[in-house]
C-alpha positions in Angstrom: -1.8 -54.2 -61.1 1.5 -52.8 -59.4 1.3 -50.8 -56.3 1.7 -47.0 -56.8 4.0 -45.7 -54.0 3.6 -42.3 -52.5 7.2 -41.2 -52.1 7.5 -38.3 -49.7 10.7 -36.3 -50.2 11.2 -34.4 -47.0 14.1 -32.0 -46.9 15.4 -29.1 -44.8 16.6 -27.3 -47.9 15.5 -27.1 -51.5 15.1 -31.0 -51.9 17.3 -31.0 -55.1 20.0 -33.3 -53.6 17.2 -35.8 -52.4 15.4 -35.6 -55.8 18.5 -36.7 -57.7 19.3 -39.5 -55.4 15.8 -40.8 -55.7 15.9 -40.6 -59.4 19.1 -42.7 -59.5 17.4 -45.1 -57.1 14.2 -45.4 -59.0 16.3 -46.3 -62.2 17.3 -49.5 -60.5 13.7 -50.9 -60.2 11.9 -51.5 -63.5 8.6 -52.2 -61.8 8.6 -49.5 -59.3 5.7 -47.0 -59.9 5.5 -44.0 -57.7 4.4 -40.5 -57.2 6.6 -38.1 -55.7 5.5 -35.5 -53.1 8.0 -32.7 -52.2 8.2 -31.1 -48.7 11.2 -28.6 -48.9 12.4 -26.5 -46.2 11.1 -28.7 -43.4 12.6 -27.3 -40.3 10.1 -27.6 -37.5 8.3 -30.4 -35.6 4.9 -28.9 -36.5 5.8 -29.3 -40.2 6.8 -33.0 -39.7 3.5 -33.5 -37.7 1.6 -32.3 -40.7 3.5 -34.6 -43.0 2.8 -37.7 -40.8 -0.8 -36.8 -40.5 -1.1 -36.5 -44.4 0.7 -39.8 -45.0 -1.7 -41.6 -42.7 -4.5 -40.7 -44.9 -2.8 -42.5 -47.9 -1.6 -45.9 -48.9 1.9 -47.2 -49.7 3.8 -44.2 -48.4 7.6 -44.2 -48.3 9.4 -41.3 -46.7 12.8 -40.3 -47.9 14.6 -37.4 -46.1 17.6 -35.3 -45.6 17.4 -33.4 -42.4 20.9 -32.3 -40.9 19.3 -31.0 -37.6 19.9 -34.3 -35.4 17.0 -33.5 -33.1 14.5 -33.0 -35.8 15.8 -36.0 -37.6 15.3 -38.2 -34.5 11.8 -36.8 -34.2 10.9 -37.8 -37.7 12.3 -41.2 -37.1 10.2 -41.7 -33.9 7.1 -40.5 -35.5 7.5 -42.8 -38.6 8.3 -45.8 -36.4 5.3 -45.1 -34.2 2.9 -45.0 -37.3 4.7 -47.9 -39.1 5.7 -45.7 -42.1 8.9 -46.9 -44.0 11.5 -44.0 -43.8 15.0 -43.7 -45.1 17.7 -41.1 -44.2 19.8 -40.2 -47.3 22.6 -38.4 -46.0 22.8 -39.1 -42.1 25.2 -41.9 -42.2 27.5 -40.3 -44.6 27.7 -37.2 -42.6 28.4 -39.1 -39.5 31.0 -41.3 -41.2 32.7 -38.2 -42.6 32.8 -36.6 -39.3 34.5 -39.5 -37.7 37.1 -39.8 -40.6 37.9 -36.0 -40.5 37.8 -35.9 -36.8 35.5 -32.7 -36.7 31.8 -32.1 -36.1 29.6 -31.5 -39.0 28.0 -27.9 -38.9 24.6 -29.3 -39.4 23.5 -26.2 -41.2 20.5 -26.7 -43.5 21.2 -25.6 -47.3 24.9 -25.6 -46.6 25.5 -26.6 -50.2 23.8 -23.4 -51.3 26.0 -21.1 -49.4 26.8 -17.7 -51.1 30.5 -18.6 -51.0 33.5 -18.6 -53.6 32.2 -21.8 -55.4 28.6 -20.4 -55.7 29.8 -17.2 -57.4 32.1 -19.2 -59.6 29.2 -21.2 -60.8 27.1 -18.1 -61.4 30.1 -16.6 -63.4 30.4 -19.9 -65.4 26.7 -19.8 -66.4 26.7 -16.2 -67.5 29.9 -16.9 -69.5 28.4 -20.0 -71.1 25.1 -18.3 -72.0 26.9 -15.5 -73.7 29.2 -17.9 -75.7 26.5 -20.2 -76.8 26.3 -21.2 -80.5 29.3 -19.1 -81.5 27.9 -15.8 -80.4 31.1 -14.7 -79.1 34.6 -15.9 -80.1 37.2 -13.2 -79.5 37.8 -14.6 -76.0 37.5 -18.3 -76.5 40.8 -18.6 -74.6 39.0 -17.7 -71.5 36.9 -21.0 -71.7 37.6 -24.0 -69.5 36.1 -26.1 -72.3 35.0 -25.5 -76.0 32.6 -27.8 -77.5 32.5 -28.2 -81.2 30.0 -30.1 -83.4 27.4 -30.0 -86.1 23.8 -28.7 -85.5 21.9 -30.7 -82.8 24.7 -32.8 -81.3 23.8 -31.6 -77.7 26.4 -28.8 -77.6 24.1 -26.3 -75.8 22.5 -28.6 -73.1 25.9 -30.1 -72.4 27.4 -26.6 -72.1 24.8 -25.6 -69.7 25.2 -28.7 -67.5 28.9 -28.0 -67.3 28.4 -24.5 -66.4 26.3 -25.6 -63.5 29.2 -27.5 -62.4 31.5 -24.4 -62.6 33.1 -24.7 -65.9 33.2 -21.8 -68.4 32.1 -23.2 -71.7 31.9 -21.9 -75.4 30.2 -24.0 -78.1 30.9 -23.5 -81.8 28.6 -25.0 -84.5 30.2 -26.5 -87.7 28.2 -25.1 -90.5 28.4 -26.7 -94.0 30.6 -24.7 -96.4 31.9 -22.4 -93.7 35.1 -22.2 -92.1 35.6 -22.4 -88.4 36.3 -19.1 -86.6 40.0 -18.3 -86.8 39.8 -17.5 -83.2 39.0 -21.1 -82.4 42.0 -22.4 -84.3 44.3 -20.1 -82.2 42.6 -20.9 -79.0 42.5 -24.6 -79.4 46.4 -24.5 -78.9 45.8 -23.6 -75.2 42.3 -24.4 -74.4 40.6 -27.8 -74.0 38.3 -28.6 -77.2 36.0 -31.4 -77.5 34.3 -32.8 -80.7 30.7 -34.0 -80.4 29.4 -36.5 -82.9 26.2 -38.5 -83.2 24.8 -41.5 -85.1 23.4 -40.3 -88.6 19.9 -41.8 -88.1 19.7 -40.5 -84.7 20.7 -37.0 -85.7 18.2 -37.1 -88.6 15.4 -37.9 -86.1 16.4 -35.2 -83.8 16.5 -32.6 -86.6 13.1 -33.6 -88.1 11.5 -33.4 -84.7 13.2 -30.0 -84.0 11.8 -28.6 -87.2 8.4 -30.0 -86.5 8.1 -28.8 -83.0 9.6 -25.4 -83.5 8.2 -24.8 -86.9 11.7 -23.8 -88.1 12.4 -22.8 -91.8 15.6 -24.9 -92.8 17.4 -25.7 -96.0 16.4 -29.1 -97.4 20.0 -30.4 -96.8 19.5 -30.0 -93.0 17.4 -33.2 -92.9 18.9 -35.1 -96.0 20.4 -38.3 -94.7 23.4 -38.1 -97.2 24.2 -34.5 -96.3 24.0 -35.5 -92.5 26.4 -38.3 -93.1 28.8 -36.0 -95.0 28.6 -33.3 -92.1 29.5 -35.8 -89.5 32.3 -37.4 -91.7 33.8 -33.9 -92.2 33.5 -33.0 -88.5 35.4 -36.2 -87.4 38.2 -35.5 -90.1 38.4 -32.0 -88.5 38.7 -33.2 -85.0 41.3 -35.6 -86.0 43.1 -32.9 -87.8 43.5 -31.0 -84.6 43.6 -34.0 -82.3 40.5 -33.1 -80.4 38.9 -35.7 -78.3 35.7 -37.1 -79.9 32.7 -38.1 -77.8 29.8 -39.9 -79.4 26.5 -38.6 -77.8 24.2 -40.9 -79.5 23.4 -43.2 -76.5 24.6 -40.7 -73.9 22.5 -38.5 -71.8 23.8 -34.8 -71.2 24.9 -35.9 -67.8 26.9 -38.8 -69.2 28.5 -36.6 -71.9 29.5 -34.0 -69.4 31.0 -36.7 -67.1 33.1 -38.0 -69.9 34.3 -34.3 -70.6 35.1 -33.7 -66.9 37.0 -37.1 -66.8 39.2 -36.1 -69.7 39.8 -32.7 -68.2 40.7 -34.2 -64.8 43.4 -36.4 -66.7 44.7 -33.5 -68.4 45.0 -31.3 -65.4 46.7 -34.1 -63.3 49.5 -34.2 -66.0 
């Protein structure tokens, strides 16, 4: 039986960054079983003492931490060494290296990435815009979008839109509905706005739609889960995308993050021209 590691994620902020880094790290090890314990907003020695005390009562503890206060970080290091607990600092070396490269001291302010600055409000505005423009709800101002996603039902338009919105992009998504024309506003907007077509493997889309109906108890027409009709929908959508020369992304084997990364990459290339 494999060891189950107790991974303590100790952060002086929300712990979001640390959690994402650990998720990426864990994916590299197929036989790594772990239980994650989060310690957010850790900013005092007393809090660290409690964490160390807790870790001594458990087996196979690993401590990952992001603490920008150098004195507090050193204290955690000394305590883990004293008690033979493996600990790894996630951002420390990177901050130090950047400080040397930029020839300036880091602020060492916890939650610096969550500051209520211009970028923060830009993301909030993007999320609000994207939510109100989901599934073709609003089409009269599509030209205000940074990205417009188009695709048949269940091609990950909404989750991809929301992920991009959290990165600061205003996104509209428009569903392709059989026997129904696309909004005229989209055809006009696509001359100036970046549009991406999303497609998916037929069998995969069939499974997703069936699962959706089953879990949500939706009442849908029979064609919605008919394999031949789904194939027609996808082929027609591809023809449409080619007609307007829109980039096509196949989301079959892509996570939402990977799809979004592909879209951002294309956007960056277009913006650099």
